[in-house]
N, C-alpha and C positions, 0 to 999 in steps of 0.2 A: 474407632479402631486405635490401637496403641501405636506408639512411635516405632519406627524401624529399628531392628537390632543392628548395632554397629559392629562390624567384623573387620579386624585388622590382622593382616598376616605379614610377616617379615622373615625372609630367609636369612639364616646364619649358617653358612656351610651346608652340611647335609640335613640340618634341622630347619623346621619352619615354626617360628613362634606365633601363636594364635592368641589374640585378645578379643573377647566378645563382651560388649556392653549391652545389657538388656534393660531398656527403660521400662520400669514397672513400679507401681506404688508400694508393693510388698506390705500391705496392711496386716497387722497381727491379729486384729479382732479385739485387742485389749485397750486401744486408744479411745478416748472420749472426744466427741466433737464439742463445739462451743456451747451446746445446750445440755451437755452432760450425758448424751446417749453414746453407746458404744458404736464405733465405726466398724462395719462388718469386715470380717477377714477377707482378704483378697491378695493372694500371693502365688508366685510361680510354684508349681508342684513338681513338674518334670521338665528336663531339658535333654535333648538328644542332638548330637552333632554328627553329621555324616560327611565322609570324603568320598565322592563318587557314590557308590552303592554300599560302602562299608561304614558301619557305625564305629566312630573313633572316640567318642566321649558320651557318657550318659550320667545324669545326676538326678537325685530326688532332693527337693528343697522343702523348707518349712518356714515357719514364721521367724526363725532365728536368723534369716538372711536379710541384710539391709536393703533399703530402697535402691533401685537401679543396679542390680548385681553385675559385677565384673568377673568374668572367668578368664583364666589364662593357663595355657598348657602348650606343650611342644609336640610336633609331629615329626616322625623320622621317615615316613614313607610318602610324603606329599610331592607330587610332580607339578611343575608349572602348567597352568591351564585347567587343572582339576577344580571341580566345584565343591566348595565347602558350604554345607547347608546347616542352619541352626533352626531348631523348632522348640517352642515351649508350649506348655499347657498350664493354666492356672486353676486356682481353687473354685473359680466361678465358671469353668468350662471354656473360657476364652483361649484362643490359640494364636500363635504368631510364627511365621516361617520367613526366613530371609537367607540369602546366599551371597557368597563372594567367590571370586576366582583366585586361586593361588598364583601369585606372580612368579 
């Protein structure tokens, strides 16, 4: 299983800054291993972030995103105690879901 998604939230006035670090190899399928064989593509394809039951962020990713992607955005409607959930799916069908509580 992959490493946990790291979610950091910080309130600044009415806004909440959100940073999400998603540990993932993000292999392009174009790199060769030490024997000259191509390493199979393995990258995050979809990310969805929900606040409570409402989708607040969604992204489609490709091989152009670097290893361990870091997403950052601001929320204007987040209340203390709400659950912020992050879910991704990758090109090999693996998934990861993690959550944090807005402080």
